[in-house]
C-alpha positions as CSV (number, residue, x, y, z in Angstrom):
1,X,71.7,39.6,95.3
2,X,75.2,40.2,96.9
3,X,76.5,43.2,98.6
4,X,80.1,44.5,98.6
5,X,81.7,45.9,101.8
6,X,83.6,49.1,101.0
7,X,86.1,50.8,103.2
8,X,85.7,54.5,103.9
9,X,88.8,55.3,101.8
10,X,87.4,53.8,98.6
11,X,83.7,54.7,99.2
12,X,84.1,58.1,97.5
13,X,85.6,56.6,94.4
14,X,82.9,53.9,94.1
15,X,79.9,56.2,94.4
16,X,79.7,57.4,90.8
17,X,80.0,53.8,89.6
18,X,77.2,52.7,92.0
19,X,74.9,55.6,90.9
20,X,75.5,54.7,87.2
21,X,74.7,51.0,87.9
22,X,71.5,52.1,89.8
23,X,70.4,54.3,86.9
24,X,71.0,51.4,84.4
25,X,69.1,49.0,86.5
26,X,66.2,51.4,86.8
27,X,66.2,51.9,83.0
28,X,66.1,48.2,82.5
29,X,63.2,47.7,84.9
30,X,61.3,50.4,83.0
31,X,61.8,48.7,79.7
32,X,60.9,45.3,81.1
33,X,57.8,46.8,82.7
34,X,56.7,48.4,79.4
35,X,57.1,45.1,77.6
36,X,55.2,43.3,80.2
37,X,52.2,45.6,79.9
38,X,52.0,45.0,76.2
39,X,52.1,41.2,76.5
40,X,49.9,41.0,79.6
41,X,52.9,39.8,81.6
42,X,53.4,40.4,85.3
43,X,51.4,43.6,85.2
44,X,47.8,42.8,84.7
45,X,44.9,45.3,85.0
46,X,42.9,45.1,88.2
47,X,39.6,45.4,86.4
48,X,38.7,42.2,84.6
49,X,37.0,42.4,81.2
50,X,33.3,41.5,81.3
51,X,31.4,39.5,78.8
52,X,28.5,41.5,77.3
53,X,25.5,39.4,76.5
54,X,22.6,40.3,74.2
55,X,19.4,39.2,76.0
56,X,16.1,38.5,74.3
57,X,12.8,37.3,75.6
58,X,9.2,37.9,76.2
59,X,7.4,39.3,79.3
60,X,4.0,37.6,80.0
61,X,1.3,38.4,82.5
62,X,0.2,35.8,85.0
63,X,-2.0,33.9,85.4
64,X,-2.9,33.3,81.7
65,X,0.5,34.1,80.2
66,X,-0.7,36.9,77.8
67,X,2.1,39.1,76.4
68,X,2.7,42.2,78.5
69,X,3.3,45.3,76.4
70,X,5.0,48.3,78.0
71,X,6.9,46.5,80.6
72,X,10.4,47.9,81.5
73,X,13.4,45.6,81.4
74,X,16.5,47.2,82.8
75,X,20.1,46.0,82.9
76,X,23.4,47.5,84.0
77,X,23.8,48.9,80.4
78,X,20.4,49.6,78.8
79,X,16.7,50.0,79.5
80,X,14.1,48.4,77.1
81,X,10.3,48.7,76.9
82,X,8.5,45.6,75.7
83,X,6.6,45.8,72.4
84,X,3.0,44.9,71.8
85,X,3.9,41.2,71.9
86,X,5.9,41.5,75.1
87,X,9.2,41.1,73.3
88,X,12.4,42.8,74.5
89,X,16.2,42.8,73.5
90,X,18.9,44.5,75.4
91,X,22.6,44.2,76.4
92,X,23.9,43.3,79.8
93,X,27.1,42.2,81.4
94,X,27.3,38.5,82.3
95,X,26.0,38.1,85.9
96,X,24.6,41.6,86.0
97,X,21.1,42.1,87.6
98,X,18.1,42.5,85.5
99,X,14.9,44.3,86.7
100,X,11.6,43.7,85.0
101,X,8.7,46.0,86.0
102,X,5.2,46.9,84.8
103,X,2.5,49.0,86.4
104,X,0.2,46.8,88.5
105,X,2.6,43.9,88.6
106,X,5.2,42.7,91.2
107,X,8.8,43.6,90.0
108,X,11.1,40.7,89.2
109,X,14.9,40.6,89.6
110,X,17.1,38.0,87.9
111,X,20.6,37.7,86.7
112,X,22.0,37.8,83.1
113,X,23.5,34.3,82.8
114,X,23.5,33.4,79.1
115,X,22.0,34.4,75.8
116,X,19.1,31.9,75.7
117,X,15.7,33.5,75.2
118,X,14.0,34.4,78.4
119,X,10.3,33.9,79.2
120,X,9.4,36.2,82.1
121,X,6.2,35.8,84.0
122,X,5.0,38.8,86.1
123,X,2.3,38.4,88.8
124,X,-0.2,41.0,89.6
125,X,0.5,43.1,92.8
126,X,-1.3,41.9,95.8
127,X,-4.1,44.3,96.8
128,X,-3.1,46.6,99.7
129,X,-4.6,45.9,103.1
130,X,-6.2,49.0,104.6
131,X,-4.9,48.8,108.2
132,X,-7.7,51.1,109.6
133,X,-10.6,49.2,108.2
134,X,-8.9,45.8,108.1
135,X,-10.1,45.1,104.6
136,X,-8.6,45.0,101.1
137,X,-8.6,48.0,98.8
138,X,-10.2,47.5,95.4
């Protein structure tokens, strides 16, 4: 961009022209900015779109692998309770954490990676150690 040196005598006559040029340049930038927003040009949104996955699978109880009914499977979008066969279906953003819980079992955390069916195995909670007696509670 070039600049023009103007003497003090001609500065007063050039000001209206300079203001008109600045207003036209600003209007042009606004139009170009609006067009860029529509076409995904130089102005891109800060938040990236996420891929939403539909996850399906079965929750089983260790050690025998029997289906676990009533287990809760939670994602960033939904909460699902497994049916009598341990089956679940829910939606989650790709890479979002999943939490699988059931009473009496250790919770399990995993990430939503793809739409392949999941087989989740929950292990029973370890019995609590009674610190005073030094024995296990049963």
